[in-house]
C-alpha positions in Angstrom: 39.7 95.2 66.2 41.3 91.9 67.4 39.7 89.2 69.5 41.6 90.3 72.7 40.2 93.8 72.6 36.6 92.5 71.9 36.9 90.1 74.9 38.3 93.0 77.0 35.4 95.2 76.1 32.9 92.5 76.9 34.4 92.0 80.3 34.3 95.7 81.0 30.7 95.8 80.0 29.8 92.8 82.2 31.6 94.1 85.1 29.9 97.4 84.8 26.5 95.6 84.5 27.3 93.5 87.6 28.6 96.5 89.5 25.4 98.4 88.7 23.2 95.6 89.7 25.0 95.1 93.1 24.8 98.9 93.8 21.0 98.7 93.1 20.8 95.6 95.4 22.6 97.3 98.3 20.5 100.5 97.8 17.3 98.4 97.7 18.3 96.6 100.9 19.0 99.8 102.6 15.7 101.2 101.5 13.8 98.1 102.4 15.4 98.2 105.9 14.0 101.5 106.5 10.3 100.3 106.0 10.4 96.6 106.9 11.8 95.2 110.2 15.0 94.1 108.6 17.6 95.4 111.1 20.5 93.8 112.9 21.4 90.3 111.8 18.9 90.0 109.0 20.2 93.4 107.3 23.7 92.4 107.7 23.1 88.9 106.4 21.6 90.5 103.3 24.5 92.8 102.9 27.0 90.0 103.4 25.2 88.0 100.7 25.3 90.8 98.2 29.1 91.2 98.7 29.7 87.4 98.5 27.6 86.9 95.4 29.3 89.9 93.8 32.8 88.5 94.7 32.1 85.0 93.6 30.5 86.1 90.3 33.4 88.4 89.4 36.1 86.1 91.2 37.2 89.2 93.1 38.9 88.3 96.4 38.7 91.9 97.4 34.8 91.6 97.7 35.0 88.3 99.5 36.7 89.9 102.5 34.0 92.4 103.5 31.3 89.9 102.5 32.8 87.2 104.8 33.4 89.7 107.7 29.9 91.1 107.5 28.6 87.4 107.4 30.5 86.6 110.6 29.2 89.7 112.4 25.6 88.8 111.2 26.0 85.2 112.5 27.5 86.3 115.9 24.7 88.9 116.3 22.0 86.4 115.5 23.4 83.8 117.8 23.6 86.2 120.7 20.3 87.8 120.1 18.5 84.5 119.4 19.5 81.0 120.6 22.1 82.1 123.1 20.4 85.2 124.4 20.0 83.8 127.9 23.7 83.0 128.6 26.0 85.1 130.8 28.0 88.0 129.1 31.4 86.4 128.7 29.9 83.2 127.2 27.9 85.6 124.8 31.1 87.3 124.0 32.8 83.8 123.2 29.9 82.7 121.0 30.0 86.0 118.9 33.9 85.8 118.6 33.7 82.1 117.5 31.2 83.1 114.8 33.4 86.0 113.7 36.4 83.6 113.7 34.5 81.5 111.2 34.3 84.5 108.9 38.1 84.6 108.7 38.0 80.9 107.9 35.5 81.5 105.2 37.7 84.2 103.6 40.5 81.5 103.3 38.1 78.9 101.9 36.5 81.3 99.3 40.0 82.3 98.1 40.2 78.9 96.5 37.2 79.9 94.3 38.4 83.4 93.6 42.1 82.8 93.2 42.4 79.0 92.5 44.6 76.6 94.3 47.7 78.5 93.5 46.2 81.7 95.0 44.9 80.1 98.2 45.2 82.7 101.0 46.2 81.3 104.4 46.7 84.6 106.1 43.1 85.0 107.3 43.6 81.9 109.4 46.0 83.9 111.7 43.4 86.5 112.9 40.7 83.9 112.8 42.7 81.5 115.0 43.4 84.3 117.5 39.8 85.5 117.6 38.6 81.9 117.9 41.0 81.1 120.7 39.9 84.2 122.6 36.2 83.1 122.0 37.0 79.7 123.2 38.7 80.9 126.3 35.6 83.2 127.1 33.4 80.1 126.8 35.6 78.0 129.2 34.7 80.0 132.2 37.1 81.2 135.0 40.1 79.3 133.7 39.8 80.7 130.4 39.4 84.2 131.7 42.5 83.8 133.8 44.4 82.6 130.8 43.3 85.7 128.8 44.4 87.9 131.7 47.9 86.3 131.9 48.2 86.4 128.1 47.1 90.1 128.1 50.0 90.8 130.5 52.7 88.6 128.8 52.0 89.1 125.0 54.7 92.0 124.7 57.4 89.4 125.6 56.5 87.8 122.1 57.3 91.1 120.4 60.6 91.4 122.4 61.6 87.8 121.5 60.7 88.2 117.8 62.8 91.5 117.7 65.7 89.8 119.4 65.5 86.8 116.8 65.6 89.3 113.9 68.3 91.3 115.4 70.6 88.6 116.4 69.8 85.4 114.3 68.5 86.7 111.0 71.5 88.3 109.4 71.9 89.1 105.6 70.1 91.3 103.2 66.7 89.6 103.5 67.1 87.4 100.3 67.3 83.7 100.6 70.1 82.3 98.6 69.4 79.4 96.4 
């Protein structure tokens, strides 16, 4: 048996152990939530922490995504149920969306840990930016609501323009020549 197969076997054993521990943690959290007042944001924060620790410990980007998104929902729920509970509905929605947008930024940042600098993932910044812009518009009052209304009516033009660009200006087989 060579060193490579020994190392591979150790990684599989460690991965199985960690997976088992995380499943026990998730089950324990769910069981605890049934008997202790650990619902809503607190339960979600615990679940997010499990996924984030699991993802960071295994350097698995696939676990970072649900962990980050659950953390964003937990933060948003905490903020609108706690410190910002007394504000109006559209502002509450804006606060929640800004917290959720932060989750998408977290995905991108944690990709540096799981994938290294070469594997940095910028794509989460796109939905995060859009969600954050909608959240900011909701917080800005009537002007923001009007901007959202106009955007909601005009966004199909962006699809049309993108399609026309692809049809008329991007010729070739899709491969860039060197």
